[in-house]
C-alpha positions in Angstrom: -56.8 -14.5 23.9 -56.5 -11.6 21.3 -53.0 -11.7 19.9 -51.9 -10.2 16.7 -50.2 -12.4 13.8 -46.8 -10.4 14.1 -46.9 -11.2 17.8 -47.2 -14.8 17.1 -44.3 -14.6 14.8 -42.2 -12.9 17.5 -43.1 -15.8 19.9 -42.3 -18.4 17.3 -39.0 -17.2 16.4 -37.8 -17.2 19.9 -39.3 -20.5 20.5 -36.4 -22.7 19.6 -38.6 -24.6 17.1 -40.0 -26.2 20.1 -43.8 -26.1 20.7 -43.5 -26.6 24.6 -41.3 -23.3 24.6 -43.6 -21.5 22.4 -46.6 -22.3 24.7 -44.6 -21.4 27.7 -43.7 -18.1 26.1 -47.2 -17.1 25.1 -48.4 -17.9 28.7 -45.8 -15.5 30.1 -46.5 -12.9 27.3 -50.3 -13.2 28.2 -49.5 -12.7 31.8 -47.2 -9.7 31.0 -50.1 -7.9 28.8 -52.7 -8.6 31.3 -50.5 -7.0 34.1 -48.8 -4.3 31.9 -51.3 -3.6 29.2 -54.9 -4.0 28.3 -54.7 -7.9 28.0 -54.5 -7.6 24.2 -51.1 -9.2 22.9 -49.4 -7.0 20.1 -46.0 -6.7 18.8 -45.1 -4.2 21.3 -46.2 -6.3 24.4 -44.7 -9.3 23.0 -41.3 -7.5 22.3 -41.5 -5.9 25.9 -42.2 -9.2 27.4 -39.2 -10.9 25.8 -37.0 -8.1 26.8 -38.2 -8.6 30.5 -37.5 -12.3 30.3 -34.0 -11.3 28.6 -34.7 -13.4 25.4 -33.1 -12.0 22.5 -34.2 -12.2 18.9 -32.5 -15.7 18.3 -34.1 -17.2 21.2 -31.4 -17.1 23.4 -31.7 -16.4 27.1 -29.4 -15.2 29.8 -27.7 -18.7 30.4 -27.3 -19.2 26.8 -25.4 -16.0 26.4 -23.3 -16.5 29.6 -22.1 -19.8 28.1 -21.3 -18.5 24.8 -19.7 -15.5 26.3 -17.6 -17.8 28.5 -16.3 -19.6 25.6 -15.6 -16.4 23.7 -13.9 -14.1 26.4 -12.5 -16.7 28.9 -11.4 -19.4 26.3 -10.6 -17.4 23.2 -13.7 -19.1 21.3 -12.1 -22.6 22.1 -11.7 -25.4 21.9 -12.6 -25.9 25.4 -14.0 -29.0 27.6 -17.3 -29.2 29.0 -16.2 -29.3 32.5 -14.3 -26.2 32.2 -17.3 -24.3 30.7 -19.5 -25.7 33.4 -17.1 -24.6 36.2 -17.1 -21.0 34.7 -20.9 -20.5 34.5 -21.9 -22.6 37.4 -24.1 -25.0 35.7 -23.9 -28.8 35.7 -22.2 -30.3 32.6 -25.3 -32.5 32.2 -27.5 -29.6 32.2 -25.2 -27.7 29.6 -25.3 -30.9 27.2 -29.2 -31.6 27.6 -30.4 -28.1 27.8 -28.3 -25.5 26.3 -26.0 -27.0 23.8 -28.4 -28.8 21.4 -30.1 -25.3 20.5 -26.8 -23.5 20.1 -25.5 -26.3 18.0 -28.8 -26.2 15.9 -28.4 -22.5 15.2 -24.8 -22.7 14.4 -23.4 -20.9 17.2 -21.4 -23.8 18.8 -19.4 -26.7 17.3 -18.4 -29.8 19.4 -15.1 -31.1 18.3 -12.7 -33.8 19.8 -10.8 -31.2 21.2 -13.9 -29.4 22.9 -16.6 -26.9 22.2 -15.7 -24.1 19.8 -17.8 -20.8 19.7 -18.5 -20.1 15.9 -17.9 -16.8 14.0 -21.9 -16.6 13.8 -21.8 -16.8 17.9 -19.1 -14.1 17.8 -20.9 -11.8 15.6 -24.3 -12.2 17.5 -22.5 -11.6 20.9 -20.9 -8.5 19.3 -24.3 -7.1 18.1 -25.6 -7.3 21.7 -22.6 -5.4 23.0 -20.1 -8.2 24.3 -16.3 -7.6 24.1 -15.1 -10.1 21.6 -11.4 -10.9 21.8 -9.7 -12.6 18.7 -10.0 -16.3 18.7 -7.4 -18.4 19.6 -7.7 -20.8 16.5 -7.5 -20.0 13.0 -10.5 -19.6 11.0 -11.4 -22.2 8.5 -10.8 -21.5 4.9 -13.3 -24.1 3.3 -17.0 -23.4 3.2 -18.5 -24.8 6.5 -22.1 -26.1 7.1 -23.5 -22.6 8.2 -21.8 -20.4 5.8 -24.2 -18.4 4.0 -27.2 -19.1 6.3 -28.3 -16.3 8.8 -29.1 -16.9 12.4 -32.7 -17.1 11.7 -32.1 -20.1 9.3 -32.5 -18.2 6.1 -30.0 -18.0 3.1 -28.1 -14.9 2.8 -28.8 -12.8 -0.4 -25.4 -14.0 -1.7 -26.5 -17.5 -1.3 -29.9 -17.2 -2.9 -30.2 -18.7 -6.5 -30.2 -15.9 -9.2 
């Protein structure tokens, strides 16, 4: 298939670091380009297909965002138990733990503590950029440096964290 290198980058960034997911996205984008365009996959077709599938720039889909929004909005960013989150979003706890949480943990949007799941400040900022209403967190923010401090949602160091 005819695909621009920048379109490949779009798919790779939204593929959760999983080749199987990237392959699935590629097939869906190819189908989209064949139906809605001339069959060639450029950045426009890739972006439009991602929007049609409701996959954001970090690779979160509708259920990922529903899970984070439930923790942030319903439970004041946590901590909250898995059963409560599962009940609110209508998913099985096993599905949340096996399918959704690993990536949210990997990108630093979710923490699992002994008290339950906690949406991080990065998750709150991401949801706010997408237009979600973000109430103040129930817990106090950490004062010490965390594992994800100074790293962007795409996994790159922020300018302030780069060596001089």
